C-alpha positions as CSV (number, residue, x, y, z in Angstrom):
1,M,20.0,32.9,-10.4
2,G,21.2,29.3,-10.7
3,F,20.0,28.2,-7.2
4,I,16.0,29.7,-7.6
5,K,16.4,27.9,-11.2
6,E,17.0,24.7,-9.5
7,F,14.6,24.9,-6.9
8,K,11.7,25.8,-9.5
9,E,12.7,23.0,-11.7
10,F,12.4,20.8,-8.6
11,A,9.2,21.9,-7.1
12,V,7.6,21.8,-10.3
13,K,8.4,18.0,-11.3
14,G,5.9,15.5,-11.3
15,N,7.5,13.7,-8.3
16,V,7.3,16.0,-6.4
17,M,3.8,17.2,-7.1
18,D,2.5,13.9,-6.8
19,M,4.1,13.7,-3.2
20,A,2.5,16.7,-2.1
21,V,-0.9,15.2,-3.1
22,G,0.1,12.1,-1.5
23,V,0.7,14.0,1.9
24,I,-2.7,15.5,1.9
25,I,-4.7,12.9,0.9
26,G,-2.6,10.8,3.4
27,G,-3.7,13.3,6.2
28,A,-7.4,13.2,5.0
29,F,-6.9,9.2,5.0
30,G,-5.4,9.2,8.3
31,K,-8.6,11.0,10.0
32,I,-10.8,8.1,8.3
33,V,-8.9,5.4,9.8
34,T,-8.5,7.1,13.3
35,S,-12.1,7.5,13.0
36,L,-12.9,3.9,12.2
37,V,-10.2,2.8,15.0
38,N,-11.9,4.6,17.7
39,D,-15.2,4.9,16.9
40,I,-16.1,1.6,15.2
41,L,-13.0,-1.0,16.2
42,M,-12.2,-0.2,19.2
43,P,-16.1,-0.6,20.7
44,I,-15.9,-3.6,19.0
45,L,-12.8,-4.8,20.8
46,G,-13.7,-3.2,24.2
47,I,-17.0,-5.6,23.7
48,V,-14.9,-8.6,23.0
49,T,-12.1,-8.2,25.8
50,G,-15.0,-7.4,28.4
51,G,-14.4,-3.4,28.5
52,I,-10.8,-3.6,29.6
53,D,-9.1,-0.1,29.1
54,F,-5.8,-0.5,28.9
55,T,-4.9,3.3,29.5
56,G,-5.4,3.0,33.0
57,L,-2.7,0.3,33.8
58,K,0.0,1.8,35.7
59,A,2.8,0.8,38.0
60,T,4.4,2.5,40.8
61,I,8.1,2.3,41.6
62,G,8.9,4.6,44.7
63,D,7.3,7.8,43.9
64,A,7.4,7.6,40.3
65,N,4.1,6.4,38.7
66,I,4.6,4.5,35.4
67,T,1.8,4.5,33.2
68,Y,2.2,1.6,30.8
69,G,-1.3,1.6,29.8
70,Q,-1.3,4.0,27.3
71,F,1.8,2.9,25.3
72,V,-0.1,-0.4,25.4
73,Q,-3.4,1.3,24.0
74,S,-1.3,3.0,21.5
75,V,0.6,-0.1,20.7
76,I,-3.0,-1.7,20.1
77,D,-4.5,1.5,18.2
78,F,-1.1,1.2,15.7
79,V,-1.7,-2.2,14.9
80,I,-5.3,-2.1,13.9
81,I,-4.5,0.8,11.9
82,A,-1.7,-0.7,10.2
83,F,-3.9,-3.8,9.6
84,C,-6.8,-1.4,8.2
85,I,-4.2,0.4,5.7
86,F,-2.5,-3.0,4.7
87,L,-6.6,-3.8,3.9
88,M,-7.1,-0.8,2.0
89,I,-4.0,-0.9,-0.2
90,K,-3.8,-4.5,-1.2
91,G,-7.6,-3.7,-2.2
92,M,-6.7,-0.8,-4.2
93,N,-3.7,-2.8,-5.7
94,K,-5.9,-5.5,-6.9
95,L,-8.2,-3.2,-8.6
96,N,-4.8,-1.7,-10.5
97,R,-4.0,-5.0,-11.1
98,K,-7.4,-5.7,-12.8
99,Q,-7.1,-2.6,-14.8
100,E,-3.7,-3.0,-16.0
101,E,-4.0,-6.1,-17.5
102,P,-4.9,-6.0,-21.1
103,A,-5.6,-9.1,-22.7
104,A,-2.6,-10.8,-23.7
105,P,-2.0,-10.7,-27.6
106,E,-2.1,-14.2,-29.3
107,A,1.4,-15.3,-30.7
108,P,1.7,-14.5,-34.3
109,K,0.9,-17.7,-36.3
110,G,3.9,-18.7,-38.2
111,P,5.0,-22.0,-39.9
112,S,5.1,-25.2,-37.9
113,Q,8.9,-26.6,-37.5
114,E,8.0,-29.1,-40.1
115,E,6.8,-26.7,-42.5
116,L,10.0,-25.1,-42.1
117,L,12.2,-27.9,-42.4
118,A,10.7,-29.0,-45.7
119,E,10.7,-25.5,-47.1
120,I,14.5,-25.7,-46.1
121,R,15.2,-29.1,-47.8
122,D,13.5,-27.4,-51.1
123,L,16.1,-24.8,-50.6
124,L,18.5,-26.9,-50.9
125,K,17.5,-29.1,-53.4
126,N,16.8,-26.4,-55.9
127,K,20.7,-24.9,-55.2
């Protein structure tokens, strides 16, 4: 019975639930970023590079075809996706920082150093 109880406590903890929500949102977000890359950025990159399609690049060694072009295309896709995610997270962090920054409370006004020294002097005089 202890094992089931431990599992229940683990599964209901806030961190696990937050992680589950993050995975689900991450999957949906991944589709958005993939669409952004495939449907918007790659056509623009194709125009800039003169329509080069890396997927067709290959080398033949003997009877073996090494299709390194797909790998190059995957690396380019990864770099673009990683950059897009970086920009989005950077923007979200900037928004979060603005929301979290409360106005700094003013330091409580206290007596100045001269006033404190005068008070100490007066106390010593009265002794």
